[in-house]
C-alpha positions in Angstrom: -18.5 -0.2 17.2 -16.4 0.0 14.0 -15.7 -1.9 11.0 -12.2 -2.5 12.0 -13.2 -4.0 15.2 -15.6 -6.5 13.4 -12.7 -7.3 10.9 -10.5 -8.1 13.7 -13.1 -10.4 15.3 -13.5 -12.3 11.9 -9.6 -12.6 11.7 -9.3 -14.1 15.3 -12.1 -16.6 14.6 -10.8 -17.6 11.2 -7.2 -18.0 12.6 -8.0 -19.6 15.9 -5.8 -17.4 17.9 -4.9 -13.8 18.7 -1.2 -14.4 17.7 -1.9 -15.8 14.1 -4.8 -13.1 13.7 -2.2 -10.2 14.6 0.3 -11.6 12.0 -2.3 -11.8 9.3 -3.6 -8.3 10.0 -0.1 -6.9 10.6 -0.9 -5.5 13.9 0.5 -6.1 17.4 -1.4 -8.6 19.6 -2.0 -6.0 22.3 -3.6 -3.7 19.6 -5.7 -6.4 18.4 -6.6 -7.5 21.9 -7.5 -3.9 22.8 -10.0 -3.6 19.9 -11.7 -6.9 20.6 -12.3 -5.9 24.2 -13.6 -2.5 23.2 -16.1 -4.3 20.9 -17.2 -6.6 23.7 -17.7 -3.5 25.9 -20.0 -2.1 23.0 -22.1 -5.3 22.6 -22.4 -5.9 26.3 -20.6 -9.1 26.9 -17.8 -11.6 25.9 -17.7 -12.6 22.2 -14.7 -15.0 22.6 -13.6 -17.4 25.2 -9.9 -17.4 25.6 -8.4 -20.9 26.0 -5.0 -22.1 26.8 -4.6 -23.0 23.1 -6.7 -20.7 21.0 -10.0 -19.3 21.4 -13.8 -20.2 20.7 -16.9 -18.2 20.4 -19.3 -17.8 23.3 -23.0 -18.0 22.6 -23.2 -14.2 22.0 -20.2 -14.4 19.8 -21.9 -17.1 17.6 -25.0 -15.0 17.4 -22.8 -11.9 16.5 -20.2 -13.3 14.0 -22.5 -13.8 10.9 -23.3 -10.2 11.0 -19.8 -9.2 11.4 -18.7 -11.3 8.6 -21.4 -9.8 6.4 -20.4 -6.3 7.3 -16.7 -7.0 6.6 -17.3 -8.9 3.4 -19.7 -6.2 2.3 -17.2 -3.5 2.8 -14.8 -5.5 0.7 -17.3 -5.9 -2.1 -18.1 -2.2 -1.9 -14.4 -1.4 -2.4 -14.0 -3.7 -5.3 -17.2 -2.4 -7.0 -16.1 1.1 -6.7 -12.7 0.6 -8.1 -14.1 -1.5 -11.0 -16.8 1.2 -11.8 -13.8 3.8 -11.9 -12.1 1.7 -14.4 -9.4 0.2 -12.3 -7.3 -2.4 -14.0 -6.1 -4.0 -10.9 -7.9 -5.3 -7.9 -9.8 -8.6 -7.3 -13.1 -10.4 -8.1 -14.4 -13.1 -5.7 -16.4 -16.0 -7.4 -18.3 -18.7 -5.6 -19.7 -22.2 -7.0 -20.3 -25.6 -6.0 -17.2 -27.9 -6.9 -18.8 -29.8 -9.8 -19.5 -26.5 -11.7 -16.3 -25.0 -10.6 -14.2 -27.8 -12.0 -16.3 -28.2 -15.2 -17.2 -24.8 -16.6 -15.0 -22.2 -14.8 -11.4 -23.0 -16.0 -11.7 -21.7 -19.4 -13.5 -18.6 -18.3 -10.8 -17.8 -15.7 -8.1 -18.4 -18.3 -9.6 -16.1 -20.6 -10.2 -13.5 -18.0 -6.5 -13.6 -17.0 -5.4 -12.9 -20.5 -7.8 -10.0 -20.9 -7.4 -8.7 -17.4 -3.9 -9.7 -16.2 -3.9 -7.1 -13.2 -7.2 -8.4 -11.8 -6.8 -11.1 -9.3 -9.5 -13.9 -9.1 -10.5 -15.7 -6.0 -12.6 -18.9 -6.2 -14.7 -20.1 -3.3 -15.9 -23.7 -3.7 -18.7 -25.3 -1.7 -20.0 -28.9 -1.4 -23.6 -28.2 -1.9 -26.1 -25.6 -3.2 -27.4 -24.9 0.2 -23.9 -24.2 1.4 -23.3 -21.8 -1.6 -26.3 -19.8 -1.2 -25.8 -19.4 2.6 -22.3 -18.2 2.2 -23.3 -15.8 -0.8 -26.0 -14.5 1.6 -23.3 -13.8 4.2 -21.3 -11.9 1.4 -18.3 -14.1 0.7 -18.1 -13.3 -3.0 -19.1 -10.7 -5.5 -21.1 -13.4 -7.6 -22.0 -17.1 -7.7 -22.1 -19.4 -10.6 -24.4 -22.5 -10.3 -27.9 -23.5 -10.7 -30.9 -21.2 -9.8 -31.2 -21.0 -6.3 -34.8 -21.1 -4.5 -35.9 -18.0 -2.7 -33.0 -15.8 -3.6 -33.8 -12.2 -3.0 -30.9 -10.7 -5.1 -30.5 -10.6 -9.0 -30.3 -13.9 -10.8 -29.2 -14.0 -14.5 -29.2 -17.1 -16.8 -25.8 -17.5 -18.5 -25.9 -20.9 -20.2 -26.6 -24.5 -19.7 -25.0 -27.8 -19.1 -26.0 -31.1 -20.7 -26.7 -34.1 -18.5 -25.3 -37.3 -20.2 -25.0 -41.0 -19.2 -21.6 -42.2 -18.1 -20.4 -45.7 -19.0 -17.1 -47.4 -19.4 -15.2 -46.6 -22.5 -15.2 -50.2 -23.6 -19.0 -50.7 -22.9 -21.0 -51.6 -26.3 -23.0 -48.5 -25.9 -20.0 -46.2 -25.9 -19.7 -46.7 -29.6 -23.2 -45.3 -30.3 -22.8 -41.8 -28.6 -26.2 -41.5 -27.6 -28.9 -43.6 -25.8 -32.6 -43.5 -24.8 -33.2 -43.9 -21.2 -35.5 -47.0 -21.7 -32.6 -48.9 -23.0 -31.0 -48.6 -19.6 -33.9 -50.2 -17.7 -31.9 -53.4 -16.9 -28.7 -51.7 -16.0 -27.6 -51.0 -12.5 -27.2 -47.4 -11.5 -24.9 -45.3 -9.3 -26.7 -42.7 -7.6 -25.2 -39.7 -5.7 -26.3 -38.5 -2.3 -26.4 -34.9 -3.5 -28.9 -35.6 -6.3 -31.6 -32.9 -6.5 -34.8 -33.5 -4.9 -37.8 -32.5 -7.1 -41.5 -32.5 -5.7 -40.0 -34.5 -2.7 -38.2 -37.4 -4.6 -34.9 -37.8 -6.2 -35.2 -36.2 -9.8 -33.7 -39.3 -11.5 -36.6 -41.4 -10.1 -39.2 -39.2 -12.0 -37.3 -39.0 -15.2 -36.8 -42.7 -15.4 -40.5 -43.3 -14.4 -41.5 -41.3 -17.3 -39.3 -43.5 -19.5 -41.2 -46.5 -18.2 -39.0 -48.1 -15.4 -37.6 -47.7 -12.0 -33.7 -47.4 -11.7 -32.0 -50.4 -10.2 -29.9 -48.6 -7.7 -26.7 -50.5 -7.1 -24.3 -48.0 -5.5 -24.8 -44.7 -3.6 -22.0 -42.2 -3.3 -21.5 -38.8 -1.8 -20.1 -36.8 -4.8 -20.5 -36.6 -8.6 -16.9 -37.2 -9.4 -16.9 -40.5 -7.4 -20.3 -41.7 -8.9 -18.5 -41.1 -12.5 -15.4 -43.0 -11.5 -17.7 -45.8 -10.3 -19.4 -45.8 -13.7 -15.9 -46.0 -15.5 -15.2 -49.1 -13.2 -18.3 -50.8 -14.4 -20.2 -50.5 -11.1 -23.3 -49.1 -13.0 -24.4 -46.2 -15.2 -24.8 -42.6 -13.9 -26.2 -39.4 -15.2 -24.1 -36.4 -14.7 -22.9 -33.2 -16.3 -21.1 -33.6 -19.5 -18.1 -31.4 -18.4 -17.6 -33.6 -15.4 -17.4 -36.8 -17.5 -15.2 -35.1 -20.1 -12.2 -34.7 -17.7 -12.3 -38.5 -16.6 -10.2 -40.9 -18.8 -11.7 -44.2 -19.7 -15.3 -43.0 -19.4 -17.5 -42.3 -22.2 -20.5 -39.9 -21.9 -23.5 -40.9 -23.8 -26.1 -38.1 -24.8 -29.7 -38.9 -23.8 -32.1 -39.0 -26.6 -33.8 -36.4 -26.2 -31.1 -34.4 -24.8 -31.3 -33.2 -21.2 -30.0 -29.8 -20.2 -30.0 -27.9 -17.1 -30.0 -23.9 -16.8 -26.9 -22.3 -15.5 -27.1 -18.8 -13.7 -25.1 -16.3 -12.0 -26.6 -14.8 -8.7 -25.5 -12.0 -6.3 -26.7 -9.9 -3.4 -26.5 -6.6 -5.5 -26.6 -5.5 -9.0 -23.7 -6.6 -11.0 -21.4 -3.7 -12.1 -17.8 -3.1 -13.4 -15.7 -6.1 -13.2 -18.4 -8.4 -12.0 -20.5 -7.4 -15.0 -17.6 -8.2 -17.4 -16.8 -11.4 -15.9 -20.5 -12.4 -16.5 -20.1 -11.3 -20.3 -16.9 -13.5 -20.5 -18.8 -16.5 -18.9 -21.4 -16.1 -21.5 -18.9 -16.5 -24.3 -17.4 -19.7 -22.8 -20.4 -21.8 -21.3 -21.8 -24.5 -23.4 -25.3 -23.5 -24.6 -24.7 -19.8 -23.4 -25.7 -18.0 -26.5 -28.0 -20.5 -28.6 -29.6 -22.0 -25.5 -30.7 -25.7 -25.4 -30.8 -27.6 -28.7 -34.2 -28.2 -30.4 -36.1 -31.0 -28.6 -34.2 -30.9 -25.6 -35.7 -31.1 -22.2 -35.0 -28.8 -19.3 -34.0 -30.1 -15.9 -35.9 -29.4 -12.8 -34.8 -27.0 -10.3 -33.8 -28.6 -7.0 -35.0 -27.7 -3.5 -32.5 -25.4 -1.5 -31.5 -28.4 0.6 -30.2 -30.4 -2.2 -27.0 -30.2 -4.5 -27.8 -29.1 -8.2 -24.3 -29.8 -9.4 -24.4 -33.5 -8.7 -26.3 -35.9 -10.9 -29.1 -34.0 -12.4 -31.8 -35.8 -14.7 -34.1 -33.6 -16.6 -37.9 -32.9 -16.8 -40.2 -31.8 -19.3 -40.5 -28.4 -18.0 -38.7 -26.3 -15.1 -40.2 -26.4 -11.6 -41.9 -22.9 -10.7 
């Protein structure tokens, strides 16, 4: 079996038909079909079921596809790494992240990168959850990922900065004029909670933080995503804890620093050592991320690391120390 055959299979699955895959690959449909049949003979059975309108994977195909995707993407990464190491000014770099981190911390880095490396294309892969991000990184979807520290990751992980967690309230809220708040002052406020909030030691992280401040949050609204939760706070449905970079982009919403401040570590992780353009991108990222050079301010607390099944980029309260 060849890398080209696996590339053809991946294209057919992604496009959902032989016709569209052939157009994408710039090959004839007969040549594509011939290579897929040769691959099926090699593995010993059908990988695709031909339907009147499209195709679908057989059980054998579902088992085979993740390995084919990894091989194809690893080959692409190898080509990009080799060109970057040779000093090529063109090419492309694939970055992966969860949506909240991508929208909040990456735009400035991407803009600076484009000005410094106009011939290098950037492709951003965004995911809804940390688990989904780690799973796709493990399958080789990108050269590096930017987010929160994954659990049980076997490849390189490098700290690059931190994000501050603040409390979102409407801009006309009396607290908005102060700029900061102690959590205990919010004991009587309704809270907006996000379904993607990290779980630490088997419970939502915010519950543990509020408990240490002497109260149990009065949960009034539950949402699926961080940006939705912040908009609920802007409308007055309740207060919400979220990364400052998410709140900053929403008009009519004020972000109150928590006293003492709460920060959460941001890292870059990858399947292999970062070299060439990937290494240069990490250096650029460190220049633009908040807290990247000096770290957290004195007296700040470190937010806990979430379990793999939770979403680190959603509402993230802090803890007195990082989880092991």
